[in-house]
VEXFI-106771 format. One record per residue: residue in three letters; x, y, z of N, C-alpha, C in turn. Coordinates in steps of 0.02 Angstrom, whole numbers, plus 50000, padded with zeros to 5 digits. Layout:
% VEXFI-106771
["ALA",[X,Y,Z],[X,Y,Z],[X,Y,Z]] ...
% end
This chain:
% VEXFI-106771
["MET",[50248,47041,51171],[50180,47056,51111],[50159,47010,51135]] ["SER",[50067,47011,51167],[50030,46997,51187],[50007,46941,51117]] ["ARG",[49984,46906,51145],[49929,46841,51102],[49844,46895,51074]] ["TRP",[49843,46960,51091],[49799,47015,51077],[49833,47061,51026]] ["GLY",[49883,47016,51011],[49908,47075,50935],[49938,47118,50954]] ["GLY",[49981,47155,50990],[50012,47229,51045],[49956,47273,51092]] ["GLY",[49990,47308,51086],[49964,47364,51122],[49928,47331,51200]] ["ALA",[49946,47273,51209],[49920,47277,51293],[49927,47291,51352]] ["ASP",[49936,47319,51401],[49950,47327,51448],[49989,47285,51508]] ["SER",[50042,47286,51543],[50076,47249,51581],[50014,47179,51617]] ["SER",[49982,47182,51603],[49924,47135,51644],[49915,47076,51581]] ["GLY",[49924,47112,51526],[49908,47070,51468],[49850,47094,51437]] ["ARG",[49819,47110,51459],[49742,47137,51443],[49730,47195,51409]] ["PRO",[49693,47160,51324],[49708,47224,51289],[49675,47292,51291]] ["PRO",[49698,47377,51266],[49638,47402,51297],[49597,47402,51277]] ["LEU",[49532,47466,51329],[49470,47438,51327],[49426,47476,51249]] ["ARG",[49472,47539,51229],[49453,47539,51159],[49412,47463,51101]] ["ARG",[49476,47405,51113],[49470,47353,51073],[49430,47314,51097]] ["GLN",[49465,47311,51172],[49388,47275,51212],[49334,47276,51196]] ["PHE",[49321,47353,51206],[49222,47351,51173],[49206,47406,51102]] ["GLN",[49252,47367,51049],[49273,47398,51005],[49204,47401,50955]] ["ALA",[49173,47350,50959],[49103,47301,50908],[49053,47324,50953]] ["GLY",[48996,47350,50927],[48938,47371,50992],[48869,47313,50964]] ["PRO",[48811,47321,51041],[48765,47271,51049],[48735,47258,50962]] ["ARG",[48723,47164,50916],[48693,47183,50862],[48617,47220,50876]] ["LYS",[48599,47240,50850],[48518,47257,50835],[48486,47194,50799]] ["MET",[48430,47188,50843],[48407,47092,50868],[48355,47141,50784]] ["ILE",[48331,47092,50749],[48301,47068,50708],[48230,47048,50720]] ["ARG",[48177,47073,50721],[48100,47051,50750],[48075,47012,50673]] ["PRO",[48057,46962,50681],[48021,46936,50602],[47936,46978,50601]] ["SER",[47939,46949,50545],[47861,47021,50516],[47825,46979,50501]] ["HIS",[47808,46910,50492],[47798,46836,50515],[47826,46767,50517]] ["ILE",[47767,46764,50528],[47769,46680,50544],[47755,46610,50501]] ["LEU",[47767,46571,50510],[47752,46517,50420],[47757,46441,50461]] ["ASN",[47678,46426,50470],[47694,46360,50492],[47665,46299,50432]] ["LEU",[47694,46261,50403],[47685,46227,50357],[47686,46151,50391]] ["SER",[47676,46109,50361],[47644,46062,50348],[47619,45996,50278]] ["CYS",[47663,45926,50284],[47655,45874,50243],[47679,45827,50259]] ["ASP",[47665,45780,50201],[47703,45725,50192],[47762,45741,50184]] ["ASP",[47833,45688,50233],[47918,45719,50227],[47910,45666,50163]] ["ARG",[47974,45721,50111],[47997,45684,50070],[48036,45740,50053]] ["PRO",[48106,45717,50014],[48160,45759,50014],[48145,45816,49960]] ["GLY",[48187,45874,50000],[48174,45929,49969],[48127,46023,49999]] ["ILE",[48080,45965,50029],[48053,46013,50047],[48074,46099,50079]] ["VAL",[48113,46097,50126],[48161,46123,50147],[48206,46176,50128]] ["ALA",[48227,46167,50046],[48251,46168,50011],[48223,46215,49954]] ["ALA",[48175,46201,49941],[48102,46243,49897],[48102,46302,49962]] ["VAL",[48073,46295,50012],[48046,46332,50043],[48097,46374,50048]] ["SER",[48131,46376,50048],[48175,46417,50082],[48230,46446,50011]] ["THR",[48201,46422,49974],[48229,46461,49916],[48184,46529,49864]] ["ALA",[48142,46481,49876],[48066,46523,49854],[48084,46597,49922]] ["LEU",[48093,46575,49975],[48097,46625,50032],[48154,46697,50002]] ["ALA",[48184,46665,49995],[48247,46679,49966],[48266,46733,49899]] ["ALA",[48230,46685,49843],[48188,46750,49804],[48150,46816,49801]] ["LEU",[48099,46810,49874],[48045,46847,49881],[48114,46916,49916]] ["GLY",[48151,46896,49929],[48204,46949,49977],[48212,46928,50036]] ["GLY",[48167,46868,50068],[48135,46883,50134],[48204,46849,50179]] ["ASN",[48216,46850,50235],[48294,46831,50268],[48245,46795,50338]] ["ILE",[48249,46720,50333],[48229,46662,50360],[48289,46707,50439]] ["VAL",[48228,46722,50478],[48267,46735,50572],[48279,46653,50616]] ["GLU",[48242,46611,50613],[48225,46573,50633],[48159,46498,50603]] ["SER",[48192,46447,50604],[48178,46399,50562],[48197,46301,50587]] ["ASN",[48126,46294,50623],[48142,46228,50658],[48093,46197,50616]] ["GLN",[48106,46122,50621],[48065,46075,50569],[48082,46004,50639]] ["PHE",[48021,45945,50600],[48021,45885,50642],[47989,45853,50615]] ["TRP",[48037,45785,50593],[47991,45735,50569],[47949,45693,50586]] ["ASP",[47874,45647,50606],[47859,45617,50639],[47874,45559,50621]] ["GLN",[47902,45527,50613],[47936,45462,50597],[47846,45397,50580]] ["GLN",[47805,45411,50631],[47738,45360,50624],[47723,45385,50583]] ["SER",[47684,45444,50577],[47644,45484,50532],[47659,45484,50460]] ["ASN",[47737,45505,50469],[47802,45507,50418],[47763,45588,50382]] ["ARG",[47724,45627,50420],[47713,45696,50432],[47810,45753,50433]] ["PHE",[47766,45774,50399],[47854,45844,50392],[47806,45914,50425]] ["PHE",[47838,45947,50481],[47817,45988,50507],[47864,46077,50509]] ["MET",[47858,46102,50508],[47916,46154,50492],[47876,46231,50504]] ["ARG",[47917,46254,50555],[47893,46312,50601],[47951,46385,50539]] ["ILE",[47914,46441,50529],[48011,46482,50525],[47969,46555,50528]] ["SER",[48034,46597,50571],[48008,46654,50573],[48045,46699,50510]] ["LEU",[48019,46754,50490],[48033,46795,50423],[48002,46850,50439]] ["ASP",[48099,46903,50424],[48074,46953,50407],[48101,46949,50331]] ["SER",[48015,46959,50306],[48003,46967,50242],[48046,47020,50202]] ["ARG",[48049,47089,50253],[48092,47142,50187],[48021,47182,50159]] ["GLY",[47975,47196,50193],[47912,47212,50140],[47854,47189,50117]] ["ALA",[47887,47136,50093],[47822,47077,50070],[47785,47046,50114]] ["ASP",[47712,47056,50092],[47662,47072,50109],[47655,46992,50113]] ["GLU",[47590,46983,50152],[47570,46900,50179],[47544,46879,50094]] ["ALA",[47491,46917,50077],[47489,46876,50013],[47556,46868,49950]] ["ALA",[47601,46943,49963],[47672,46902,49933],[47715,46858,49937]] ["ILE",[47689,46813,50017],[47728,46754,50027],[47688,46697,50027]] ["ARG",[47643,46710,50030],[47581,46661,50000],[47615,46653,49951]] ["ARG",[47587,46706,49883],[47624,46698,49799],[47690,46648,49787]] ["ALA",[47753,46677,49838],[47835,46634,49815],[47819,46587,49824]] ["ILE",[47788,46553,49887],[47793,46482,49905],[47724,46433,49901]] ["ALA",[47682,46460,49853],[47626,46421,49820],[47665,46382,49777]] ["PRO",[47706,46376,49722],[47740,46316,49698],[47742,46253,49716]] ["ALA",[47792,46265,49790],[47806,46233,49841],[47752,46197,49862]] ["ALA",[47732,46238,49882],[47643,46187,49937],[47623,46162,49892]] ["GLU",[47596,46189,49818],[47567,46137,49764],[47620,46062,49768]] ["ARG",[47685,46086,49771],[47712,46035,49735],[47708,45961,49817]] ["PHE",[47720,45981,49872],[47728,45944,49920],[47670,45922,49954]] ["GLY",[47604,45984,49945],[47563,45969,49958],[47533,45991,50024]] ["MET",[47580,46065,50029],[47577,46084,50097],[47519,46109,50127]] ["GLU",[47506,46111,50196],[47467,46152,50243],[47476,46202,50263]] ["ILE",[47490,46267,50271],[47526,46316,50251],[47472,46367,50323]] ["ARG",[47508,46384,50356],[47447,46441,50422],[47522,46491,50396]] ["THR",[47505,46559,50398],[47516,46635,50416],[47483,46665,50464]] ["ALA",[47566,46713,50493],[47533,46763,50532],[47596,46837,50577]] ["VAL",[47565,46874,50549],[47591,46931,50566],[47601,46948,50641]] ["THR",[47664,46960,50638],[47688,46991,50731],[47660,47042,50723]] ["ALA",[47662,47085,50669],[47641,47158,50688],[47560,47145,50712]] ["VAL",[47520,47116,50708],[47445,47111,50743],[47455,47076,50811]] ["LYS",[47412,47095,50868],[47436,47106,50923],[47375,47037,50925]] ["PRO",[47370,46995,50954],[47339,46924,50946],[47273,46955,50984]] ["ARG",[47194,46931,50964],[47163,46953,51073],[47155,46889,51076]] ["ILE",[47157,46885,51149],[47113,46807,51170],[47024,46824,51217]] ["VAL",[47005,46770,51239],[46938,46786,51292],[46980,46737,51355]] ["ILE",[46979,46766,51387],[46960,46712,51454],[46905,46705,51484]] ["MET",[46895,46659,51519],[46854,46631,51539],[46874,46589,51621]] ["VAL",[46818,46621,51675],[46858,46576,51720],[46785,46574,51792]] ["SER",[46817,46546,51811],[46744,46542,51867],[46757,46586,51926]] ["LYS",[46736,46538,51971],[46772,46557,52057],[46864,46578,52061]] ["PHE",[46890,46540,52057],[46960,46523,52072],[47006,46556,51990]] ["ASP",[47020,46619,52041],[47045,46654,51983],[47122,46667,51953]] ["HIS",[47148,46654,52005],[47230,46625,52005],[47263,46620,51939]] ["ALA",[47226,46590,51895],[47286,46585,51844],[47282,46632,51775]] ["MET",[47188,46661,51799],[47181,46726,51747],[47222,46768,51765]] ["LEU",[47225,46789,51839],[47261,46841,51850],[47325,46845,51854]] ["HIS",[47370,46801,51860],[47428,46781,51808],[47443,46772,51776]] ["LEU",[47391,46787,51702],[47371,46774,51638],[47377,46878,51626]] ["LEU",[47368,46902,51673],[47337,46940,51636],[47413,46999,51655]] ["TYR",[47433,46983,51738],[47488,47000,51735],[47555,47002,51692]] ["GLN",[47553,46938,51656],[47613,46930,51624],[47591,46987,51560]] ["ILE",[47531,46966,51563],[47516,47022,51501],[47562,47112,51509]] ["ARG",[47519,47123,51542],[47546,47186,51596],[47617,47213,51559]] ["VAL",[47660,47128,51601],[47747,47174,51616],[47779,47141,51547]] ["GLY",[47748,47132,51493],[47759,47125,51408],[47772,47056,51402]] ["TRP",[47776,47006,51468],[47798,46943,51425],[47790,46902,51384]] ["LEU",[47712,46923,51396],[47649,46885,51341],[47605,46933,51303]] ["ASP",[47620,46940,51224],[47599,46992,51207],[47520,46964,51163]] ["ALA",[47481,46990,51217],[47407,46999,51176],[47372,47019,51215]] ["GLU",[47297,47036,51211],[47276,47069,51215],[47183,47045,51222]] ["VAL",[47163,47066,51295],[47118,47033,51316],[47051,47065,51278]] ["ALA",[47010,47019,51227],[46962,47062,51232],[46896,47064,51275]] ["ALA",[46902,47004,51310],[46855,47006,51344],[46829,46954,51409]] ["ILE",[46811,46950,51476],[46821,46907,51528],[46775,46851,51514]] ["VAL",[46773,46811,51533],[46687,46779,51526],[46675,46754,51580]] ["SER",[46641,46737,51646],[46643,46689,51673],[46536,46673,51703]] ["ASN",[46540,46632,51751],[46498,46612,51755],[46451,46647,51828]] ["HIS",[46511,46684,51854],[46479,46690,51926],[46535,46767,51943]] ["GLU",[46514,46826,51966],[46514,46889,51961],[46601,46893,52001]] ["ASP",[46645,46857,52037],[46688,46864,52064],[46736,46886,52056]] ["SER",[46772,46896,51981],[46808,46926,51955],[46787,46995,51930]] ["ARG",[46731,47001,51918],[46721,47085,51898],[46749,47141,51923]] ["ALA",[46758,47169,51982],[46828,47213,52003],[46902,47200,51952]] ["GLU",[46915,47133,51976],[46997,47134,51925],[46976,47136,51874]] ["ALA",[46916,47161,51830],[46915,47114,51737],[46911,47214,51751]] ["GLU",[46883,47219,51771],[46850,47315,51767],[46906,47367,51758]] ["GLY",[46952,47342,51832],[47019,47370,51851],[47040,47393,51814]] ["ALA",[47077,47338,51744],[47097,47316,51699],[47068,47344,51636]] ["GLY",[47010,47373,51626],[46987,47407,51592],[46958,47359,51524]] ["ILE",[46955,47283,51549],[46943,47257,51504],[46868,47213,51522]] ["PRO",[46813,47216,51458],[46771,47199,51447],[46734,47141,51478]] ["TYR",[46679,47116,51555],[46638,47081,51587],[46578,47061,51595]] ["HIS",[46588,46969,51572],[46522,46962,51546],[46497,46882,51600]] ["CYS",[46471,46904,51635],[46441,46866,51685],[46362,46830,51653]] ["TRP",[46377,46752,51636],[46329,46734,51608],[46332,46655,51666]] ["LYS",[46285,46660,51674],[46253,46604,51713],[46244,46523,51675]] ["VAL",[46263,46481,51703],[46257,46404,51633],[46222,46370,51701]] ["THR",[46180,46346,51670],[46111,46297,51704],[46105,46250,51612]] ["PRO",[46069,46197,51630],[46059,46129,51586],[46004,46177,51525]] ["ASP",[45957,46227,51546],[45921,46281,51519],[45959,46348,51474]] ["THR",[45984,46369,51491],[46048,46444,51467],[46101,46412,51430]] ["LYS",[46146,46324,51446],[46191,46321,51413],[46208,46350,51331]] ["ALA",[46144,46334,51300],[46142,46341,51216],[46158,46424,51219]] ["GLY",[46102,46452,51248],[46085,46521,51242],[46162,46550,51245]] ["GLN",[46220,46532,51309],[46265,46535,51332],[46333,46564,51264]] ["GLU",[46323,46487,51238],[46384,46474,51186],[46352,46501,51107]] ["ALA",[46304,46505,51112],[46285,46570,51071],[46315,46649,51060]] ["LYS",[46299,46646,51151],[46337,46738,51138],[46409,46717,51120]] ["LEU",[46436,46674,51197],[46522,46672,51185],[46532,46660,51096]] ["THR",[46484,46618,51039],[46528,46623,50985],[46515,46697,50950]] ["ALA",[46451,46750,50980],[46455,46812,50945],[46510,46842,50936]] ["LEU",[46533,46823,51035],[46571,46870,51042],[46653,46877,51027]] ["VAL",[46660,46801,51002],[46749,46771,50984],[46733,46817,50902]] ["GLU",[46671,46828,50860],[46675,46860,50821],[46686,46892,50813]] ["GLU",[46646,46952,50857],[46629,47015,50833],[46676,47066,50880]] ["THR",[46726,47008,50915],[46822,47045,50943],[46863,47025,50914]] ["GLY",[46861,46966,50875],[46900,46946,50812],[46954,46914,50866]] ["ALA",[46934,46891,50926],[46983,46841,50978],[46998,46784,50926]] ["GLN",[47099,46797,50925],[47091,46704,50915],[47121,46647,50956]] ["LEU",[47092,46668,51035],[47097,46600,51042],[47078,46601,51136]] ["ILE",[47012,46568,51130],[46990,46557,51208],[47021,46536,51256]] ["VAL",[47027,46562,51347],[47074,46515,51360],[47036,46488,51446]] ["LEU",[47030,46462,51447],[46992,46414,51498],[47029,46411,51575]] ["ALA",[47023,46459,51586],[47085,46489,51644],[47066,46450,51747]] ["ARG",[47036,46394,51729],[47002,46372,51785],[46924,46382,51784]] ["TYR",[46895,46373,51707],[46803,46391,51715],[46783,46300,51718]] ["MET",[46761,46317,51738],[46733,46252,51778],[46653,46229,51771]] ["GLN",[46657,46211,51713],[46586,46217,51658],[46621,46189,51585]] ["VAL",[46600,46130,51577],[46584,46076,51509],[46578,46106,51458]] ["LEU",[46599,46122,51390],[46580,46154,51336],[46561,46107,51296]] ["SER",[46500,46122,51264],[46466,46073,51220],[46497,46017,51164]] ["ASP",[46506,45972,51131],[46538,45939,51087],[46528,45995,51053]] ["ALA",[46476,46027,51011],[46461,46073,50970],[46520,46123,50951]] ["PHE",[46523,46151,50988],[46546,46226,51020],[46635,46214,51025]] ["SER",[46648,46138,51061],[46717,46112,51081],[46762,46094,51005]] ["SER",[46692,46076,50942],[46718,46028,50892],[46742,46099,50846]] ["ARG",[46690,46153,50851],[46673,46214,50777],[46751,46253,50788]] ["LEU",[46763,46238,50865],[46819,46309,50879],[46880,46282,50897]] ["TYR",[46905,46181,50877],[46952,46176,50904],[47007,46171,50897]] ["GLY",[47040,46208,50924],[47124,46221,50921],[47114,46296,50930]] ["ARG",[47076,46324,50946],[47066,46376,50965],[47035,46386,51020]] ["ILE",[47054,46337,51087],[47026,46336,51149],[47081,46304,51197]] ["ILE",[47110,46326,51217],[47151,46308,51275],[47130,46302,51377]] ["ASN",[47119,46242,51401],[47115,46237,51455],[47139,46202,51505]] ["ILE",[47165,46232,51555],[47215,46200,51625],[47168,46172,51661]] ["HIS",[47226,46112,51650],[47188,46028,51700],[47232,46038,51771]] ["HIS",[47193,46016,51824],[47201,46035,51883],[47267,45966,51904]] ["SER",[47284,45944,51835],[47307,45877,51888],[47375,45840,51834]] ["PHE",[47424,45816,51806],[47447,45779,51759],[47437,45731,51709]] ["LEU",[47408,45740,51677],[47371,45718,51623],[47385,45658,51597]] ["PRO",[47387,45585,51551],[47327,45555,51587],[47297,45555,51667]] ["SER",[47313,45557,51701],[47310,45532,51764],[47261,45575,51812]] ["PHE",[47191,45551,51822],[47163,45601,51874],[47111,45668,51838]] ["LYS",[47072,45643,51790],[47042,45666,51730],[46983,45699,51797]] ["GLY",[46936,45755,51789],[46858,45756,51774],[46896,45790,51844]] ["ALA",[46840,45793,51900],[46839,45812,51950],[46860,45831,52010]] ["LYS",[46895,45869,52049],[46935,45872,52100],[46997,45814,52087]] ["PRO",[47046,45829,52046],[47094,45805,52037],[47142,45776,52099]] ["TYR",[47166,45849,52129],[47194,45855,52188],[47177,45778,52248]] ["HIS",[47094,45780,52267],[47087,45736,52304],[47108,45675,52268]] ["GLN",[47064,45641,52228],[47084,45598,52176],[47165,45582,52199]] ["ALA",[47212,45605,52184],[47262,45613,52167],[47306,45595,52257]] ["HIS",[47253,45650,52308],[47261,45635,52376],[47271,45564,52403]] ["ASP",[47196,45548,52374],[47167,45475,52395],[47239,45418,52375]] ["ARG",[47257,45403,52317],[47291,45382,52316],[47386,45381,52301]] ["GLY",[47365,45429,52358],[47438,45447,52396],[47506,45471,52351]] ["VAL",[47501,45499,52290],[47524,45511,52244],[47595,45534,52260]] ["LYS",[47646,45561,52231],[47755,45584,52257],[47729,45623,52198]] ["LEU",[47705,45669,52149],[47699,45698,52109],[47635,45705,52102]] ["ILE",[47632,45803,52102],[47558,45814,52058],[47583,45856,52032]] ["GLY",[47529,45876,51975],[47550,45923,51925],[47505,45961,51890]] ["ALA",[47490,46012,51848],[47448,46036,51788],[47450,46018,51717]] ["THR",[47397,46021,51685],[47417,46012,51607],[47369,46058,51559]] ["ALA",[47418,46089,51508],[47365,46130,51457],[47353,46103,51415]] ["HIS",[47298,46099,51376],[47281,46059,51336],[47217,46097,51261]] ["TYR",[47220,46078,51214],[47163,46094,51176],[47112,46065,51197]] ["VAL",[47054,46101,51197],[46986,46047,51229],[46968,46027,51170]] ["THR",[46909,45978,51168],[46879,45931,51104],[46827,45916,51159]] ["PRO",[46792,45867,51142],[46700,45831,51142],[46733,45807,51199]] ["ASP",[46783,45759,51196],[46808,45704,51254],[46847,45751,51315]] ["LEU",[46833,45737,51371],[46812,45785,51415],[46907,45790,51457]] ["ASP",[46946,45815,51459],[47016,45806,51476],[47050,45754,51428]] ["GLU",[47037,45752,51361],[47069,45704,51309],[47091,45757,51258]] ["GLY",[47114,45828,51254],[47134,45850,51199],[47239,45842,51201]] ["PRO",[47255,45883,51149],[47328,45853,51117],[47347,45898,51198]] ["ILE",[47381,45885,51217],[47445,45910,51265],[47482,45964,51223]] ["ILE",[47468,46033,51274],[47540,46065,51241],[47596,46073,51317]] ["GLU",[47549,46094,51354],[47614,46109,51410],[47617,46072,51484]] ["GLN",[47648,46045,51528],[47649,46018,51585],[47680,46045,51634]] ["GLU",[47667,46031,51739],[47732,46030,51741],[47710,45995,51804]] ["THR",[47757,45977,51846],[47745,45936,51904],[47793,45952,51959]] ["GLU",[47773,45955,52016],[47812,45956,52092],[47784,45896,52148]] ["ARG",[47839,45898,52171],[47854,45850,52225],[47803,45868,52294]] ["VAL",[47763,45810,52304],[47726,45817,52352],[47754,45750,52412]] ["THR",[47713,45752,52482],[47748,45701,52549],[47681,45665,52550]] ["HIS",[47675,45654,52604],[47606,45594,52632],[47597,45645,52690]] ["ALA",[47642,45693,52708],[47604,45723,52749],[47562,45807,52724]] ["MET",[47561,45800,52646],[47511,45828,52645],[47444,45837,52647]] ["SER",[47414,45863,52645],[47335,45868,52672],[47310,45871,52612]] ["ALA",[47246,45862,52568],[47215,45859,52503],[47206,45945,52485]] ["ASP",[47217,45997,52524],[47215,46067,52517],[47272,46082,52527]] ["ASP",[47332,46049,52541],[47402,46069,52547],[47410,46072,52461]] ["PHE",[47368,46002,52428],[47424,45995,52360],[47380,46040,52339]] ["VAL",[47306,46054,52336],[47288,46114,52312],[47314,46211,52311]] ["ALA",[47341,46210,52351],[47356,46248,52391],[47446,46253,52306]] ["VAL",[47465,46225,52339],[47550,46187,52291],[47536,46205,52214]] ["GLY",[47448,46166,52199],[47432,46160,52136],[47432,46227,52100]] ["ARG",[47391,46266,52140],[47378,46345,52110],[47421,46379,52053]] ["ASP",[47483,46374,52087],[47559,46392,52062],[47586,46361,51984]] ["ILE",[47581,46288,52002],[47580,46233,51957],[47531,46266,51869]] ["GLU",[47485,46270,51897],[47426,46284,51856],[47447,46363,51827]] ["SER",[47458,46382,51874],[47472,46465,51853],[47493,46493,51808]] ["ARG",[47568,46440,51771],[47636,46441,51755],[47623,46389,51691]] ["VAL",[47586,46343,51696],[47601,46317,51636],[47547,46344,51580]] ["LEU",[47477,46359,51624],[47450,46384,51576],[47472,46456,51545]] ["ALA",[47509,46486,51570],[47542,46553,51572],[47576,46532,51478]] ["ARG",[47606,46492,51495],[47666,46440,51437],[47633,46421,51403]] ["ALA",[47560,46382,51401],[47547,46349,51342],[47523,46438,51292]] ["VAL",[47483,46469,51336],[47446,46522,51294],[47511,46558,51254]] ["LYS",[47575,46558,51270],[47612,46601,51267],[47650,46562,51179]] ["LEU",[47665,46498,51186],[47674,46459,51147],[47617,46444,51089]] ["HIS",[47546,46468,51111],[47494,46457,51027],[47513,46507,51006]] ["LEU",[47512,46572,51046],[47505,46633,51007],[47570,46637,50964]] ["GLU",[47618,46612,51000],[47697,46632,50938],[47702,46571,50893]] ["ASN",[47637,46549,50859],[47605,46479,50812],[47667,46460,50840]] ["ARG",[47705,46454,50896],[47746,46382,50897],[47741,46320,50930]] ["VAL",[47660,46294,50907],[47620,46222,50940],[47575,46215,50883]] ["MET",[47592,46143,50821],[47560,46119,50800],[47541,46049,50804]] ["LEU",[47445,46041,50784],[47436,45971,50799],[47444,45938,50736]] ["SER",[47460,45872,50750],[47479,45794,50716],[47420,45766,50752]] ["GLY",[47369,45753,50744],[47333,45715,50780],[47310,45715,50840]] ["ASN",[47309,45670,50888],[47275,45691,50949],[47374,45727,51010]] ["LYS",[47413,45727,50974],[47478,45756,51006],[47502,45833,50985]] ["THR",[47539,45841,51002],[47560,45937,50962],[47643,45927,50975]] ["ILE",[47637,45979,50899],[47726,45961,50897],[47731,46026,50939]] ["VAL",[47778,46059,50970],[47767,46119,50985],[47862,46141,51001]] ["PHE",[47860,46214,50965],[47946,46213,50954],[47951,46267,50993]] ["ALA",[47975,46223,51044],[47985,46281,51108],[48045,46332,51099]] 
% end
């Protein structure tokens, strides 16, 4: 008699029909994502989970974090609502929200988020985003590509994406941002992605869309802010270079950081070598940050982010 309970062959292995009796489990796709935050105190998780269970919902994934410095509690829930709509979910958790003073954001996973990509001459980060969308790793629809140059028009039109070339000068900047605002409203875009867009957005525009604009900066912030960071890094003889994806604020390259990555460099490399290595890093970091944002895995906490990766 084998440890498998009988029926084994001479090798001691059970028959194949017993080894593979159970088929693969069906993956449950959540219908809604909930992001909750409030001052921390006992009972938050119990109150929310009890309310969702009473609704008939099933929690597919749950992440939480207590920021001890601010005493803020952050929670992200992936929910299979079993047919309940967004309004019903909000009604179900309303008593808990009122009791704990929660800030709540909900998202319907069946709705594909729309984004606007902005780019100047260097298109590597934009092309990587388009590729990741095409292969399905990034679940998004590009509503438009906006540039201050004509260089990327062929790529955009080849992918069937509307392309807007709006030149930016001190005299046209306000009008360009007004057109950009109208484009975001008309398309219902949830996010603007600055994929090496080399124009500084106005303070008013950055503030109005705070938390909805992601920039890729080609350095490991907070080091080497501003222009030509690879050349700054080369002049300092650094041994690591990197890229940082962050939310845009009126303060240049100071917004809350979402994602970063570094790569080792040597004294034998030129500033142009740094640029070449950095292109791949920038593309990867920006794509990951956009994915995290669109999956509602990023929550803002002052000038920091809580990232439930």
